Structures are given as structure tokens and as C-alpha cells.
C-alpha positions in Angstrom: 0.0 0.0 0.0 1.7 3.3 -1.1 1.5 6.7 0.6 -1.1 7.9 -1.9 -3.4 5.0 -1.0 -2.9 5.7 2.7 -3.6 9.4 2.3 -6.8 8.6 0.4 -8.0 6.4 3.3 -7.2 9.2 5.9 -9.0 11.8 3.8 -12.0 9.5 3.5 -12.3 9.4 7.4 -15.1 11.3 9.1 -12.8 12.1 11.9 -9.9 14.6 11.9 -6.5 13.0 12.3 -3.0 14.2 12.8 0.1 12.3 13.9 3.7 13.0 14.9 6.9 11.1 15.5 9.0 11.3 18.6 10.9 14.2 17.1 7.8 16.2 16.9 7.6 15.9 13.0 4.2 15.5 11.4 4.0 12.1 9.9 0.5 12.2 8.6 -2.5 14.5 8.6 -5.8 14.3 6.7 -7.8 16.9 4.9 -10.5 17.4 7.6 -7.8 18.1 10.2 -6.0 20.8 8.1 -9.3 22.5 7.6 -10.4 22.4 11.2 -6.9 23.5 12.6 -6.4 26.0 9.8 -3.2 24.4 8.6 -1.6 24.7 5.1 -1.3 21.8 2.7 2.0 19.9 2.4 3.1 20.1 6.0 4.0 16.4 6.4 7.7 16.2 7.6 7.6 19.7 9.3 7.6 20.0 13.0 4.2 20.5 14.7 5.5 23.2 16.9 5.9 25.4 13.9 2.1 25.6 13.6 0.9 24.6 17.1 3.7 25.8 19.5 2.0 24.4 22.6 0.6 21.2 21.0 -0.8 18.8 23.7 0.7 15.9 21.7 4.1 16.7 23.1 2.7 15.8 26.6 1.5 12.4 25.2 5.1 11.7 24.0 6.4 12.5 27.5 3.8 10.7 29.6 2.8 7.8 27.3 -0.7 8.2 28.7 -3.8 8.5 26.5 -6.3 11.4 27.0 -9.8 10.7 25.8 -12.6 13.2 25.4 -10.8 16.5 26.0 -12.8 19.5 24.9 -11.1 22.6 23.3 -11.9 25.5 21.2 -9.9 26.0 17.9 -10.6 28.8 15.6 -14.0 29.5 17.3 -14.9 25.8 16.9 -15.5 23.5 19.8 -13.9 20.1 19.3 -13.7 16.8 21.3 -10.1 15.3 21.2 -8.6 11.9 21.7 -4.8 11.8 22.0 -2.9 8.5 22.2 0.7 7.4 22.1 2.0 5.3 19.3 3.8 2.3 20.8 6.0 -0.1 18.9 7.8 -3.0 20.6 7.2 -1.2 24.0 8.7 2.0 23.0 6.8 5.3 22.4 7.6 6.3 18.7 5.0 8.9 18.3 1.6 10.3 19.1 -1.8 10.5 17.2 -4.7 12.9 17.8 -8.2 12.3 16.5 -10.9 14.9 17.0 -14.3 16.0 15.8 -16.5 19.0 16.0 -19.1 18.9 18.8 -21.7 20.1 16.4 -21.1 16.9 14.3 -21.4 14.8 17.5 -24.7 16.6 18.3 -26.0 15.8 14.8 -25.2 12.1 15.2 -26.9 12.2 18.7 -30.0 13.7 17.1 -30.1 10.9 14.5 -29.8 8.3 17.2 -32.5 10.1 19.3 -34.8 10.1 16.2 -34.2 6.3 15.7 -35.1 5.9 19.3 -38.4 7.8 19.0 -39.2 5.8 15.8 -38.6 2.6 17.8 -41.4 3.6 20.3 -39.9 6.1 22.6 -42.6 8.7 22.0 -45.7 10.2 23.5 -49.0 9.7 21.6 -51.6 11.5 23.7 -52.0 15.2 23.7 -53.9 17.1 26.6 -56.6 17.8 24.2 -57.1 14.0 23.8 -58.0 13.7 27.5 -61.7 13.2 27.6 -64.1 15.1 29.8 -65.7 18.5 30.4 -66.3 18.5 34.2 -64.8 21.3 36.1 -62.3 19.0 37.9 -60.8 17.6 34.7 -60.8 21.0 33.0 -58.8 22.4 35.8 -56.4 19.5 35.6 -55.9 20.0 31.9 -55.3 23.7 32.3 -52.8 23.2 35.0 -50.9 20.7 33.0 -50.8 23.1 30.2 -49.3 25.7 32.5 -46.7 23.2 33.8 -45.8 22.3 30.2 -44.4 25.8 29.6 -41.7 25.3 32.2 -38.9 22.7 32.4 -39.5 21.9 36.2 -40.1 18.5 37.6 -43.8 17.5 37.9 -45.3 15.2 40.4 -48.7 13.8 39.3 -50.9 12.4 42.2 -53.9 10.4 41.7 -55.5 7.0 42.3 -54.8 4.1 40.0 -56.6 4.3 36.7 -57.0 8.1 36.7 -54.7 8.7 33.7 -51.5 9.8 35.2 -49.5 8.7 32.2 -51.9 10.3 29.7 -51.2 13.6 31.5 -47.5 13.0 31.5 -47.5 12.4 27.7 -49.7 15.5 27.3 -47.3 17.6 29.3 -44.4 16.4 27.2 -46.0 17.1 23.8 -47.1 20.6 25.0 -43.6 21.4 26.1 -40.5 22.7 24.3 -39.2 19.0 24.4 -42.0 17.7 22.2 -39.6 16.7 19.5 -37.5 14.6 22.0 -38.1 11.2 23.3 -40.8 10.3 25.9 -39.5 7.4 28.0 -41.8 5.7 30.7 -41.0 3.1 33.4 -43.2 1.7 36.1 -41.1 1.7 39.2 -43.3 -0.9 40.9 -43.1 -3.5 38.1 -39.3 -4.2 38.5 -37.2 -5.4 41.3 -34.6 -2.9 42.6 -31.5 -4.3 41.0 -33.3 -4.5 37.5 -34.7 -1.0 37.9 -31.3 0.3 38.5 -29.9 -1.2 35.4 -32.9 0.0 33.5 -32.6 3.6 34.7 -28.8 4.0 34.6 -27.7 1.4 32.1 -24.6 -0.8 32.5 -21.2 -1.4 30.8 -20.1 -4.7 29.4 -19.1 -7.2 32.0 -20.8 -5.2 34.9 -22.6 -8.4 36.0 -23.2 -12.0 34.9 -25.5 -11.9 31.8 -24.7 -8.3 31.0 -25.3 -7.6 27.2 -22.1 -7.5 25.1 -21.2 -3.9 24.6 -23.4 -2.8 27.6 -26.7 -1.0 27.4 -27.7 2.6 27.8 -30.1 3.4 30.6 -33.4 5.2 30.3 -31.8 8.5 31.3 -29.6 8.3 28.3 -32.4 7.3 26.1 -34.6 10.2 27.3 -31.8 12.8 26.7 -33.4 15.9 25.3 -36.9 14.7 26.3 -39.0 13.5 29.2 -38.5 10.6 31.6 -41.8 9.4 33.2 -41.3 7.6 36.6 -44.7 5.9 37.3 -45.3 4.6 40.8 -42.2 6.4 42.1 -43.5 5.7 45.7 -42.6 1.9 45.2 -38.9 2.8 44.5 -36.4 1.4 47.0 -34.3 3.7 49.2 -30.9 2.7 47.5 -32.4 3.6 44.1 -33.9 6.7 45.4 -30.4 7.8 46.5 -29.0 7.1 43.1 -31.9 9.0 41.4 -31.4 12.0 43.7 -27.7 12.3 42.6 -28.7 12.2 38.9 -31.3 14.9 39.5 -28.8 17.1 41.4 -25.7 16.6 39.1 -27.5 15.9 35.7 -25.0 13.2 35.0 -25.3 9.5 35.0 -22.8 6.6 35.5 -23.6 3.3 34.2 -23.3 0.2 36.4 -19.7 -1.1 36.3 -18.7 2.0 34.2 -16.2 4.8 34.9 -17.5 7.3 32.4 -19.9 10.1 33.5 -22.5 10.9 31.0 -24.2 14.3 31.0 -28.0 14.1 30.5 -30.6 16.7 29.8 -33.8 15.1 31.0 -37.1 16.5 32.4 -38.7 14.3 35.1 -42.4 13.7 35.4 -43.1 11.5 38.3 -46.4 9.9 39.5 -47.8 8.0 42.4 -51.0 6.9 44.0 -49.4 6.8 47.4 -49.2 9.4 50.2 -45.5 10.2 50.0 -45.6 12.3 53.2 -46.7 9.1 55.0 -44.0 7.1 53.3 -41.5 9.7 54.5 -42.9 9.4 58.1 -42.5 5.6 57.8 -38.9 6.1 56.5 -39.7 4.5 53.1 -39.2 7.6 51.0 -36.3 10.1 51.2 -37.5 13.7 52.1 -34.8 15.3 50.0 -35.9 13.3 46.9 -39.5 14.3 47.7 -38.7 18.0 47.7 -36.7 17.6 44.5 -39.5 16.0 42.6 -42.4 17.9 44.2 -41.7 21.2 42.4 -45.0 21.3 40.6 -47.9 19.1 41.7 -50.8 18.0 39.6 -53.6 16.2 41.3 -56.0 14.2 39.2 -59.6 13.7 40.2 -61.0 10.2 40.7 -63.8 9.1 38.4 -66.4 9.3 41.3 -65.7 13.0 41.4 -66.3 13.5 37.8 -69.3 11.3 37.1 -70.7 13.7 34.5 -67.8 12.7 32.2 -68.9 9.1 32.1 -70.9 9.5 28.8 -68.2 11.1 27.0 -65.6 8.6 28.3 -67.8 5.7 27.3 -68.3 6.9 23.9 -64.6 7.6 23.4 -63.9 3.9 24.5 -66.5 2.6 22.2 -65.1 4.6 19.3 -61.7 2.9 19.9 -63.3 -0.5 19.9 -65.3 0.2 16.7 -62.1 1.3 15.0 -60.7 -2.2 15.7 -63.7 -4.1 14.4 -67.0 -4.0 12.5 -69.3 -3.4 15.5 -71.4 -0.1 15.6 -72.7 0.5 19.1 -75.2 2.9 20.7 -75.7 3.4 24.4 -79.1 3.9 26.2 -79.4 6.4 29.0 -80.1 3.5 31.4 -76.6 2.4 31.1 -75.2 5.8 32.1 -77.8 5.9 35.0 -76.3 2.6 36.4 -72.7 3.8 35.8 -73.3 6.9 37.7 -74.5 4.9 40.7 -71.0 3.3 41.1 -67.9 4.4 42.9 -65.4 3.2 40.4 -62.5 2.2 42.6 -60.5 1.4 39.5 -61.5 4.7 37.9 -61.2 5.2 34.1 -59.2 1.9 33.6 -62.1 0.0 35.3 -64.7 1.8 33.2 -62.8 0.8 30.1 -62.8 -2.9 31.0 -66.5 -2.8 31.8 -67.4 -1.0 28.5 -65.1 -3.4 26.5 -66.9 -6.4 28.1 -70.3 -5.1 27.3 -69.4 -4.4 23.7 -67.9 -7.8 23.4 -71.0 -9.6 24.7 -73.8 -7.3 23.3 -76.6 -8.8 21.2 -78.1 -5.9 19.4 -76.9 -2.5 18.0 -77.8 -0.8 21.4 -76.4 -1.3 24.8 -79.3 -1.2 27.2 -80.8 -2.8 30.4 -80.1 -6.3 29.4 -76.5 -5.6 28.8 -75.8 -3.9 32.1 -77.2 -6.8 34.3 -73.7 -8.2 35.0 -72.9 -4.8 36.3 -75.6 -5.0 38.9 -73.3 -7.1 41.1 -70.9 -4.3 41.3 -73.7 -2.0 42.3 -74.9 -4.4 45.1 -71.5 -4.1 46.6 -71.1 -0.4 45.5 -70.1 0.9 49.0 -72.2 4.1 49.0 -73.8 2.5 52.0 -70.4 2.5 53.7 -67.0 4.1 53.6 -64.5 4.3 50.7 -62.3 1.7 52.4 -65.3 -0.7 52.7 -66.0 -0.2 49.0 -62.5 -1.2 48.0 -62.3 -4.2 50.3 -65.6 -5.5 49.2 -64.7 -5.1 45.4 -61.3 -7.0 46.1 -63.2 -9.7 47.9 -65.7 -10.1 45.0 -63.0 -10.1 42.3 -60.9 -12.7 44.0 -64.0 -14.8 44.4 -65.0 -14.5 40.8 -61.5 -15.5 39.7 -60.9 -18.2 42.2 -58.1 -16.2 43.8 -56.2 -15.5 40.7 -54.7 -12.1 41.3 -53.9 -11.4 37.8 -57.4 -11.9 36.5 -58.8 -10.1 39.6 -56.6 -7.1 38.8 -58.0 -7.1 35.3 -61.6 -7.3 36.5 -61.0 -4.4 38.8 -59.3 -2.3 36.2 -56.0 -2.0 38.0 -52.4 -3.5 37.6 -51.4 -6.5 39.7 -48.8 -4.5 41.8 -51.6 -2.0 42.8 -54.0 -4.9 43.7 -51.3 -6.6 45.8 -50.5 -3.3 47.6 -54.2 -2.8 48.4 -54.5 -6.4 49.7 -51.6 -5.8 51.9 -53.3 -2.6 53.2 -56.4 -4.3 54.3 -54.5 -7.1 56.1 -57.5 -9.4 55.5 -56.1 -11.3 52.7 -53.5 -14.0 53.1 -51.2 -15.6 50.6 
């Protein structure tokens, strides 16, 4: 391979490259490097100190240590530089420097981010998509719109099934980060060690079974966008400490890694638990609470916005109709029955009930006959007693109907399995 061939390869590189021998003579330089550094052509063989008197490559010759990721400004351009010694038979015979403009790196990052969004890391629901015209839901939407104009952390409070993730997505799409990724994780669905690796990522060899090449965490994937931490009240204390550090320093370190990675992420957290009580029980860090509770959005339960039930039901039916050939109308008697119920599972429970009715309906109208199965829920409604009695009664009924299958009982109640398990523990009446 002749020198002309080698030079053609160097000039084809996307990186800027320049190398010297141990006598400070330039041994090779590609076209990109001469442009970035403002060097003339034909300088191979000349001493680098003629053009860059204080070249950092001289230090590499002296120390023999590589320097990775140094940031410098050259001719009003910010560049990231890697400097390495050239070692032959154990002796340092020269040094090589490769560098790239930060703007080029940012462009590549945006392409990677765009690919991530196209892979599913995106929000789909806008605040205008949230159904309902009751005063409570209108106030929640308006407050969410206000919060979206800032970049501060938002804490969404509400019972299970009230639409916390819908509001989180809506806030993201109404914010200046709308073109960035929206990444969601349910903190209750993953054990502590797995949640840590999901949030912060890991380097290759960090633990047995770690993916070759490592894996970026959700903070890295959410860079430039929003990270939604659902059920944050279920996060273990050790993970809370790690999360607090990332929020304070805006940097993340992968498990088993040494490199510190800057991240620009907006946090939206959500919980259906009383965080103040968790703090009193020493299950939640007060410093993390104050960090995430900058802006608070409380979502109303369905029982406080019963007037929205017709609009919600019709919206659910429209979604079902889009998936099949059924066309469904609803009689007023159905809405009357629905408004007599407390809906402990909120909108998620309403969705399950409506989907069941549509699946089993026998005519083009949902009426008295189609709502009969719902009568058992009304019999155990709990308007005769307190809210806790309602919840306990409904859980008992769901477990009996499913022969103790908690997964199926959770579906029947319109809540996820971890929420059902927590409610069972709360009432202390149910045994494993």
C-alpha cells in the first residue's frame, strides 16, 4: 500500500487525524484536520511546533498516557479530542490525535435520538385528547398546560386508573421537548437491581448476563426529552439515593462503568401513594420528595367527575369500533347505572366494563339487558359504607370471581397487579 493510498484512506475518514513522531515531526494529517486547525497543505515532515507551538501531543510523547474526550476551542470551533501514544515494541515512537467538532457529534446524537423515537420512545396522547368537560378535569388540563411551559419537575398524584401517564404524555407534547423522546418506566413493576440497570444502564461485564457492549439506561435514552417515573413511591431507598444524585448533578454513570455521561432530561413522576406518610415511615427520602415535588398536579378520581362518564364511554366505544365492524349505541339507562357506582378502578375500570359489554352485546344498542352483569358491582357499591369498605368489598368479590387468581382479579378491577397486591396488604384481611 503506497503513501497515496494511505492518504486517500485518511482523507475519507469522518474524523480529523494528525500524527507526529518522537521528534515532533508531522507524519500524517488528513484533509479534515487541516481545515479544522487552519493548517496549510504539504506540512508532512515539518515540526508540529511550527504551527501549534504548545501542542498537547508533546505531553503524550512525554507521559505515554492516552487522553480521551478532552474539549477544546480551535478557531472558534468546539472540538472533542482523543490523544494516544503510538507504541512499537514497547517504545513510544509517536503520538496521534483524532478529533471531531461537537456540532457533528450533536447531529449524530439527534439521528440516534430520532431512531429511538421511531422505535417507540414517543408520546401519543396530547392534553386535548384527554376526555371530559367536568370542572375537575378541565382544571387539571389547564394546570398541565401551564406546567408544560416550564422545564421543572412535575409530580402527578392520583388513584390508580385516573390517567397519570396520559397527562405525563400530554405535558411532554405541549412542552419545548415535544420533538425529543418520551420514556416511561413503572417503578413498581421491576425489582430494585433490575430497575437500577434500566434507569442508569450498564457497561459490558458489569454483571453476569450483561449484554455485550453494555446497554444505555433510560436516562440516556430520554436525553433531550422527558422521563416518566410511574409509581415512584414504590422505588427502594438505594435507588432513590442514586436517582437523587442524577437529578442534582444531571449526570449518570452506568453500572460497572467509569465514564460520567451528562444528561438533559425533564422528570415527570407519578404516584397513587401518600409520599408524606412514606417519609414518616422512613420509606421515602424527604430530599428526593422536595426535589420531585416542584410542581404538583392532582388528578380527580372518576367518582368526582361522574358527568364525564358518557363522553368517556363513547370515546372507548369509538376505539373499539375502529378495531372491528361493530357499531354500538348506548341507552341512558346504562349511564344511569354507571353513575350509581364509585369506580374504585377509575377510568381503567370503566374501560374494562365497556369493553366487556361491547364484546357480549346482542343488538346495536347497549341497554338494560347488557348492564345486568354490572348489577353485582352496584350491590357491593359501598355508597352505603366508606371508601375503604368499598375497596375491600370489590377486592373480595374479584378474588372470588377469579378463584383467587390475582392477575385476573386485577384485570376485573381495572388496575395493575402490583396495585392490587398493595391494596390487599393494606387491608390485612387477605392471606397468601
